[in-house]
C-alpha positions, 0 to 999 in steps of 0.5 A: 499500500502507499504509506505516507510519514509526516514529521509536524512543525513543531509550532511555538520555538520563539525561544531556546536553541530551536534555531540551532538545531534541525535534524532529520527525522531519523525515527520515521526513516527506520520505519520508512527502510522497515516499510519498504522492506514488506513491499510497501511504497513510502513517502515522507515528508518534513513540514518544517518545509513546505509543502503542507500536509494537505498538499501531500496527501494529494500527492501520495494518495495513502492508506496509511498515515504516520505523524511523529510526535517527539516532544510534549510541546508539538501535542496540539500541532500533531492533532492539527496535522491529523485533522488536516490529513483527515480532511484531506483523506477521509478514509486513510488510516492515521496514527501517531508515534513517536517519544511524546506519544509513547510517553504520554498519549492521552493529549493525542487521542482525538476523532482525527488519530485512529492509533497511538504507536506505544513502543518502536515503531520499527517493529509495530508499524509493518504490523499495523500496515499488514492488518490493514492490507489483509483485513486483520485485527488491529486490536491483536497488534501489539503495543497500541493505543487504539480508537474504538467505538467505546472509547480508547483501549490497550492492545498487548504490549510487545512481548520483549524489546525490539532488536534494534538491528531489525532494520539495518539502516534507515531509508534517508534517500526519504528526505535527502530533498531537505539534507542542505536545511538540517544543521546543528550549531554552526554545521550544515548538512548534519546528519544524525546517526543512533548507535543504541537506545535508551539509558540506565539512570534514573533522572527525575525530570527525564522521560527516557529511562521511564519508557524504556525500563533503564534498559540499552540496547545497541546496534550491532557494531558493523551496522553503525560502522556502515551508517557513520561511513555512509552518512556525511562529513558532519554527525550528530549521534542521538544516542540518549547515553553515548560510550555507555558500553565501554568494551563496545565503544572502544570496539566500535572506535577501533572498527571506525579506524580501520574502516578509515572513517574520519568526519569534520565534526561529531556531537555527542550526548553524555554524563559527567561521571561516565567521562571521569572513569573513561579516559582511554576512551576519550582518547580512543575516540577524538582522532574520529573527527576534526572537531569533537563536541560533548554534549553534557546534562551538567544540570545543576551547580550544586551537589544540593541541586543535582541530588533534588533531581535523581542525577547520581552523581556530584559537581566534583564529577561535572568539574573533572568531566569538563577539565578531562574532556579538555585537555583531549581537546573536546569541545564542551556544551552543557545544559543547565535546569533553573528552578522556577523555585529558586531564589536570588542567591541561586541564580548567583551560585550558577552565574559564579560556577559558569565563570568559575569554570569557563562554561559560557557555551552552556544552555539554560532551560527552565525545569520543566515537568514532562510527560510520562516522568514521576516529576510530571506526575508529582507536580501536575496538580499545581498546573493548571490547563494550558497549551502544551507549547509551554513544555518547551523548558522555555515557559513557566507553568506556575508563579516563580518564588520570586515572582514572574518580572524578577524570574525573567529579570534573573534568567535573561541575565543568565543567558546574557552571560553565555556565548550566544549574547552577542553583546557579550564577549563573543560578537556577531564579527566573531561568530561570522569568522567561524563559517564559509561565507555562503552560511553567514545568512545562516548564522546571523539568522540564527544569532538574530533569533536567539537574541530574545533570550536575553530579553526579559519584558519578552519572556514576560511578554509571552508569559502574559500572553499564555498563562492559564485563565482557569484552575481546570487541571493539566490532565487527567490521569485516569488515561494514558499510561505508557505501554513499556512502564506499564509493563 
């Protein structure tokens, strides 16, 4: 059958580092490869680029339409996209999948959506397609939340986690027409690569480990090497926790060197305590790229702050990890969480820490209870109903301790101390010197958009415009449990 896979536009990205990151829809590429292996004709559309969903439906005449929902802030846009598809093709079967959909599906339960995928789409979506093609029973397809005449119900969970080598390589050609538009930081075009999925840790603000039961699955060395070798010169590794398995990571580095893989730039995400115990591993990977950046979840500037989010590591590990990475010539990009319940002294502690250890390349996001986490369930009674787009980690979801006007003054001052402030230590001209002449319009546009983060009045206007005007609770917890978590 003809199948259309859609990556919606996320909507509001006026704040945060969204302008610096636009990556390919890797999940749809893996699902597309799985569907092709079963003989289906697959199209994929990234709706962050033109044309829109209705045009793609008319072009492809799909029997089955899949829509990705990666982040909670996209819930409303995903529903809007589903309604647009339904108007253009009333008889199409419409399903939604992706991390946010699996972690907390309740906001997606509407009459425009037929099913929600609650586990790995590489395995479940071909089963849905097979059931539709053969007239089979969808309630026998595992891992779904299914809309039926009497309401929504869950089908049985998968009896085991999907092997990531079920689909060896993503079907990147599905969105290659947009390749020049995929970028990270100063690098474009960028390719997204996944070598493993999941995380064994238990940070209270993160839904990854809860969705996958603190498991970590790995692709085979051969598959990862092939993916690296055939991808382009700038790589963003999408793993939730890179270098988790030290022995495998060393084996992978050795295999890439034997294949002659060398990149212009690589970005990976990992933990500070893992770096502290992996000096040999770090040294083995560094020669694989001219520039090699690490994104660290630094999260807090004090041990008390790290303990409060169950980080299971301390500030000493943060400091040592930064020292070791810099010694090996890695670039450090980090992120700190700003708690709405902070007082002014907490902000001062963070500023001092950033200055003392030269962490101006860090970003700063508001501690946000993401659906699917214990933190969300804990604080949901404090949150009144409001747009899901406010869950972008740059909006306040409840009144902060110091009051909204003062909070945003302090938050904007935090960003002004970062490298992104073109009125600070690094000017716009300094940024332009780091990119090719052809990329100057791109970096100028991105930096212009991020300067809003330095302006407290911009945050306050947004806060006043989107703050809830009701005391109605945000969610009803009687529905929408995630499959893997329930198992």
